[in-house]
C-alpha positions in Angstrom: 58.9 42.3 34.0 59.0 39.9 30.7 59.3 36.9 33.0 55.9 37.8 35.0 53.9 38.6 31.6 54.7 35.4 30.6 54.2 33.4 33.7 50.5 35.1 34.3 49.6 35.1 30.6 51.0 31.2 30.5 48.8 30.3 33.5 45.9 31.9 31.4 46.6 29.6 28.5 47.2 26.8 30.8 43.5 27.5 32.6 42.1 27.5 28.9 43.5 24.5 28.1 41.8 23.0 30.8 38.4 24.0 30.2 38.7 22.9 26.9 39.7 19.3 27.6 36.4 19.7 29.6 34.2 20.9 27.1 35.9 18.5 24.7 35.1 15.3 27.3 31.6 16.6 27.0 31.7 17.3 23.8 32.9 13.2 22.9 30.1 11.9 25.0 27.5 13.3 22.1 28.6 10.7 19.8 27.0 7.8 22.3 23.7 8.7 22.2 21.1 9.3 18.9 21.2 12.7 17.1 18.4 14.8 16.2 17.7 15.8 12.8 18.9 19.4 13.9 21.6 20.0 16.6 19.9 20.5 19.9 20.7 22.8 22.4 23.2 21.0 24.6 25.3 20.4 20.9 25.1 23.8 20.0 26.1 25.6 23.2 29.2 23.4 23.7 29.8 24.2 19.8 30.0 27.9 20.9 31.6 27.4 23.9 34.5 25.1 22.8 34.7 27.6 19.5 35.1 30.7 22.0 37.7 28.8 24.4 40.2 27.8 21.3 39.5 31.5 20.3 40.7 33.0 23.4 43.7 30.5 23.5 44.8 31.4 20.3 44.9 35.2 21.5 46.6 34.0 24.7 49.2 31.7 22.6 49.8 34.9 20.4 50.7 37.2 23.1 53.4 34.5 24.5 54.9 34.9 21.1 54.6 38.0 21.4 56.1 38.1 25.0 59.3 35.7 23.7 59.9 38.0 20.5 60.2 41.1 22.8 62.7 39.6 25.0 65.9 38.7 23.3 67.5 37.3 26.9 64.6 34.5 26.6 65.0 31.5 27.9 64.8 28.5 26.0 62.4 26.4 28.6 59.9 29.4 28.0 60.4 28.9 24.0 59.6 25.4 24.5 56.8 25.8 26.7 55.4 28.0 24.0 55.5 25.7 21.5 54.0 23.1 23.3 51.2 25.3 24.0 50.8 25.9 20.1 51.1 22.4 19.9 48.4 21.6 22.2 46.2 24.4 20.9 46.7 22.3 17.4 45.7 19.1 18.4 42.7 20.3 20.6 41.4 21.6 17.4 41.9 19.2 15.6 40.3 17.1 18.3 37.0 19.1 18.0 37.1 19.4 14.5 36.7 15.6 14.5 34.4 15.0 17.0 32.3 17.6 15.2 32.4 15.6 11.8 31.8 12.3 13.3 28.5 13.7 14.6 27.4 15.0 11.9 28.1 11.6 9.7 26.0 9.8 12.4 23.5 12.8 12.6 23.3 12.3 8.3 23.5 8.7 8.8 20.4 8.8 11.1 18.8 10.8 8.7 19.2 8.9 5.8 17.8 5.7 8.0 14.7 7.9 9.0 14.2 8.7 5.3 14.6 5.2 3.9 12.1 4.1 6.6 10.0 6.7 6.3 10.0 5.7 2.4 9.1 2.2 3.3 6.8 3.0 5.8 5.1 5.2 3.0 5.1 2.8 0.5 3.9 0.1 2.8 1.3 2.1 3.7 0.2 3.0 -0.2 0.4 -1.1 -0.4 -1.9 -1.5 2.3 -4.8 1.5 0.9 -4.0 0.6 -2.5 -4.7 -3.4 -1.6 -8.5 -2.2 0.5 -9.2 0.3 -2.5 -8.6 -3.3 -4.6 -10.8 -5.6 -2.1 -13.1 -2.7 -2.7 -13.7 -2.6 -6.3 -13.6 -6.3 -6.3 -16.0 -6.3 -3.5 -18.1 -4.0 -5.8 -17.2 -5.7 -9.3 -18.6 -8.9 -7.5 -21.6 -7.0 -6.2 -22.8 -5.7 -9.9 -21.6 -9.2 -11.3 -24.3 -10.5 -8.7 -27.1 -7.9 -9.4 -26.5 -8.5 -13.0 -27.0 -12.2 -12.9 -29.9 -11.8 -10.5 -31.2 -9.7 -13.3 -30.7 -11.3 -16.1 -32.2 -14.7 -13.8 -35.4 -12.6 -13.5 -35.5 -11.8 -16.9 -35.4 -14.9 -17.9 -38.1 -16.1 -15.1 -40.3 -13.0 -16.6 -39.8 -14.2 -20.2 -41.0 -17.9 -18.9 -43.9 -16.5 -17.3 -44.7 -14.9 -20.0 -44.6 -17.8 -22.8 -46.5 -20.1 -20.4 -49.6 -17.4 -20.0 -49.6 -16.6 -23.8 -49.5 -20.7 -24.2 -52.5 -20.9 -21.5 -54.1 -18.4 -23.2 -53.3 -19.8 -26.6 -55.0 -23.1 -25.4 -58.0 -21.7 -24.2 -58.4 -20.0 -26.9 -58.3 -23.0 -29.3 -60.6 -24.7 -26.7 -63.4 -22.3 -26.7 -62.6 -21.9 -30.7 -63.0 -26.2 -30.9 -66.3 -25.6 -28.7 -68.0 -23.1 -30.9 -67.1 -24.9 -34.1 -68.8 -28.2 -32.0 -71.8 -26.1 -31.5 -71.9 -24.3 -35.1 -71.7 -28.0 -36.6 -74.4 -29.6 -34.1 -77.0 -26.4 -34.7 -76.8 -27.1 -38.7 -79.3 -29.0 -39.4 -78.5 -32.7 -41.1 -74.8 -32.6 -39.9 -75.8 -35.4 -37.2 -77.3 -37.6 -39.7 -74.0 -37.1 -42.2 -72.0 -37.3 -39.5 -73.3 -40.4 -38.0 -73.4 -41.9 -41.3 -70.1 -41.2 -41.5 -69.1 -43.3 -38.6 -71.4 -45.7 -39.1 -69.6 -46.6 -43.0 -66.2 -46.9 -40.6 -66.9 -49.1 -38.9 -68.5 -50.9 -41.2 -65.4 -50.8 -43.5 -63.3 -51.3 -40.1 -65.5 -54.7 -39.7 -65.1 -56.0 -43.5 -61.3 -55.3 -43.3 -61.3 -57.1 -39.8 -62.8 -60.2 -41.4 -60.9 -60.1 -44.6 -57.5 -60.4 -42.4 -59.0 -63.1 -40.6 -60.0 -65.0 -43.3 -56.7 -64.9 -45.1 -54.6 -65.8 -41.9 -56.9 -69.2 -42.0 -56.7 -69.6 -45.1 -52.6 -69.8 -44.6 -52.9 -71.7 -41.7 -55.0 -74.9 -43.1 -53.1 -74.3 -46.7 -49.9 -75.1 -44.6 
């Protein structure tokens, strides 16, 4: 009876071992593809299936151990088979944990690269936005400086026009005043005679001075 129970239980162990190998093969292939930020449905499903099969195998191996312990006449080959099932179970559990660790490490590395790239992209975007803002601000500053320069030039031109108009006004005022003075002088009795005499005396004095100068030059010429 114990031999039949051992054989039947061992067949279950072998069946679970084959199932575990198929699942581990599928699970190991996930290392060769990119990983998302979080485990996807396939990965989650495989992890659940492998964990369930390993738990069932552990129960089966434990039953084999109890069968061997209950039979004092158990053969050495069956004890060796039990030990072999225990070693395969430990190896498969270790492989499962290693594959899972590699997948998690790869996912963490990809996530870190994604975060770094996101930070770089965000930094570049901020620099582009800042450059655009600086360009706009520079254009606005240039516009304000041009407006200020134009306003200053307009004020200078306005002051120049006002100065010109003021000078023209003063000139017209002076000409008008001179005309009025001359007109006033001409209306005073005897002023014309006085002015005429002054002009005649001035001409006479000029002739006398010219004659004297001419005689002096001639005297100096002939005396030499």
